C-alpha positions as CSV (number, residue, x, y, z in Angstrom):
1,M,114.4,158.3,105.0
2,K,118.1,159.1,104.9
3,T,118.2,161.9,107.5
4,S,116.7,161.7,110.9
5,L,115.7,165.0,112.6
6,T,117.9,164.5,115.6
7,Y,121.1,163.6,113.2
8,A,120.1,166.8,110.8
9,A,119.8,169.3,113.9
10,V,123.3,168.1,115.4
11,A,124.8,168.6,112.1
12,L,123.8,171.8,111.6
13,A,124.7,172.6,115.1
14,A,128.0,171.3,114.5
15,A,128.4,173.2,111.4
16,V,127.9,176.4,113.0
17,A,129.8,175.9,116.5
18,G,132.5,175.1,113.8
19,F,132.3,178.2,112.3
20,L,132.1,180.1,115.4
21,I,135.1,178.7,117.4
22,Y,137.4,178.4,114.4
23,R,139.1,181.4,115.6
24,V,139.0,181.3,119.1
25,A,140.0,177.7,119.2
26,A,143.5,177.8,118.0
27,T,144.2,180.3,121.0
28,P,144.4,178.1,124.2
29,P,142.7,179.4,127.3
30,M,144.9,181.3,130.0
31,S,145.7,180.2,133.4
32,T,145.4,182.4,136.2
33,A,149.3,183.3,135.8
34,G,148.5,184.6,132.5
35,E,150.1,181.8,130.4
36,P,148.4,179.5,128.0
37,A,146.5,176.5,130.0
38,P,147.0,173.1,128.6
39,I,144.2,170.7,128.4
40,E,143.5,168.8,131.3
41,A,141.4,165.9,132.1
42,S,139.8,167.8,134.8
43,K,138.5,170.0,132.4
44,G,136.8,167.1,130.4
45,V,139.3,166.1,128.2
46,P,140.4,162.3,129.3
47,E,143.8,161.7,129.9
48,Q,143.7,158.5,127.7
49,L,142.2,158.1,124.2
50,P,138.5,157.0,124.8
51,E,137.6,153.4,123.2
52,F,134.9,153.8,120.8
53,T,134.1,151.2,117.9
54,L,132.7,152.5,114.2
55,A,132.4,150.7,110.8
56,D,135.7,150.8,108.9
57,R,135.6,151.3,105.2
58,S,134.6,147.8,104.5
59,G,131.8,148.1,106.7
60,D,133.3,145.8,109.3
61,P,133.6,147.0,113.3
62,R,136.8,148.6,114.1
63,S,138.0,149.9,117.3
64,I,139.9,153.1,117.6
65,L,142.2,150.9,119.8
66,S,143.5,148.8,116.9
67,W,146.7,150.5,116.5
68,P,148.8,149.7,119.5
69,G,152.1,151.4,120.0
70,K,151.0,154.0,117.3
71,S,150.8,158.0,118.0
72,L,147.5,158.7,116.7
73,I,146.1,161.6,114.9
74,V,142.4,161.2,115.2
75,N,140.7,163.5,112.8
76,F,136.9,164.1,113.2
77,W,135.1,165.5,110.1
78,A,132.3,165.3,107.5
79,T,132.0,165.8,104.2
80,W,129.8,169.2,104.1
81,C,132.3,170.7,106.5
82,A,134.1,172.9,104.2
83,P,137.4,173.3,106.6
84,C,137.5,169.5,107.0
85,R,137.8,169.2,103.5
86,R,140.6,171.5,103.2
87,E,142.9,169.9,105.9
88,I,142.5,166.4,104.1
89,P,145.5,167.0,101.9
90,L,147.6,168.0,105.0
91,L,146.5,164.7,106.6
92,K,147.6,162.7,103.9
93,Q,150.9,164.3,103.6
94,I,151.4,163.8,107.5
95,Q,150.6,160.1,106.9
96,D,153.1,160.1,104.1
97,D,155.8,161.6,106.2
98,H,155.4,160.7,109.5
99,Q,154.5,156.9,109.3
100,D,157.8,155.6,109.8
101,A,158.1,157.2,112.9
102,G,155.2,155.4,114.4
103,F,152.5,157.9,113.8
104,Q,149.0,157.0,112.5
105,V,146.1,159.3,111.0
106,V,142.7,157.6,111.4
107,G,139.7,159.6,110.0
108,V,136.6,159.7,111.7
109,A,133.6,160.7,109.6
110,V,130.5,161.6,111.4
111,D,128.4,161.4,108.2
112,F,126.2,159.2,106.3
113,R,128.0,156.2,104.9
114,D,127.5,156.5,100.9
115,D,128.5,160.0,101.0
116,V,132.0,159.7,103.0
117,L,132.9,156.6,101.0
118,A,132.2,158.4,97.9
119,Y,134.1,161.4,98.9
120,A,137.0,159.2,100.1
121,D,137.2,157.6,96.7
122,E,137.1,160.8,94.9
123,I,139.7,162.5,96.6
124,G,142.0,159.5,97.4
125,I,142.1,159.2,101.3
126,D,144.6,156.4,101.8
127,Y,144.5,156.4,105.6
128,P,142.2,154.1,107.7
129,L,138.5,155.7,108.1
130,L,135.9,155.0,110.5
131,I,132.4,155.8,109.8
132,G,129.4,156.6,112.1
133,E,126.2,158.8,112.1
134,E,124.5,159.0,115.7
135,D,127.2,156.3,116.9
136,G,129.9,158.5,115.6
137,L,128.5,161.4,117.5
138,D,128.8,159.2,120.7
139,A,132.5,159.0,119.8
140,V,132.6,162.8,119.7
141,N,131.1,163.1,123.0
142,A,133.6,160.5,124.7
143,F,136.1,163.5,124.5
144,G,134.0,165.5,126.9
145,I,134.3,169.0,124.8
146,S,131.2,170.7,125.7
147,A,131.3,172.8,122.4
148,V,132.7,171.5,119.5
149,G,132.4,171.8,115.7
150,F,134.1,169.8,112.8
151,P,136.9,169.4,112.4
152,F,138.5,168.6,115.5
153,T,141.8,166.5,116.1
154,A,143.3,164.4,119.0
155,F,147.1,163.8,119.0
156,T,148.2,160.8,121.5
157,D,151.5,159.5,122.1
158,Q,152.6,155.8,121.3
159,N,150.9,154.8,124.9
160,G,147.5,156.3,123.8
161,R,147.7,159.4,126.1
162,I,146.2,162.6,124.9
163,V,148.7,165.4,124.2
164,T,146.6,167.7,123.0
165,V,143.1,168.3,120.8
166,H,142.9,170.8,118.2
167,L,139.7,172.5,117.4
168,G,138.9,173.9,113.8
169,E,141.1,173.6,110.8
170,L,144.6,172.2,111.1
171,V,147.4,173.9,109.5
172,A,150.8,172.8,108.9
173,P,152.6,175.2,111.0
174,Q,150.3,174.0,113.8
175,A,151.0,170.1,113.0
176,D,154.5,170.7,112.7
177,V,154.7,172.1,116.3
178,I,152.4,169.2,117.7
179,L,154.0,166.2,116.0
180,E,157.4,167.5,117.2
181,T,156.3,167.6,120.7
182,V,154.5,164.3,120.6
183,Q,158.0,162.9,119.2
184,R,159.8,164.3,122.3
185,V,157.2,162.6,124.6
186,N,158.0,159.3,122.8
187,D,161.5,160.0,123.3
188,G,161.3,160.4,126.8
189,E,162.6,163.8,126.7
190,L,159.2,165.6,128.1
191,S,156.2,164.3,130.2
192,I,152.6,164.8,129.3
193,A,152.5,168.0,131.5
194,E,155.6,169.4,129.8
195,A,154.2,168.5,126.3
196,R,150.8,170.0,126.8
197,T,152.1,173.5,128.2
198,R,154.8,173.6,125.2
199,V,152.0,172.9,122.6
200,A,149.5,175.5,124.1
201,T,152.4,178.1,124.4
202,A,153.6,177.4,120.9
203,L,150.1,177.6,119.0
204,A,149.2,180.6,121.1
205,A,152.4,182.4,119.6
206,L,151.5,181.2,116.3
207,E,148.0,182.6,116.5
208,Q,149.5,186.1,117.5
209,E,152.1,186.0,114.4
210,S,149.0,185.1,112.0
211,G,146.7,187.5,113.8
């Protein structure tokens, strides 16, 4: 049988959760001082990109840590997720525009392998893919987010430290803010704490403008 009850249930839950959090996810939680609160390891998201290994496009096991020295854009998605499909052209553009600056997009598909390969070939995904079903869900859980739908995207600096995790569909203005901030971390202009606060504040402002 192609599906398992566990996988089907989790996939449905992820789809529902993704729809419910899409609007609220773009707005960071507020601190007691009334300022957007940055993502913190104490709230579940780890400081460093967690290690996990999944099959790559060729079927070989590959670690998410296979791109040392790169600022990773780790995008969790599934073929059945409409917002995931919508943001893939942006991710392809980010890869084209920023690879020379040391950025690397990696798609992590939590889906059936045959479906992922067929869809990736159909639309021409040209960045690396890692693919898993229940082991893909284990990778999701490694990020310590209590309620998450697809898509979600983790951004790291060149040392593998998580600068921010974006829940919901990524759009170009948000990506521009995050990538520019990560570059400033890589250039030594911002600490991780400063970068997280800057991203949270800027994304909150974008959400208000689009409100």
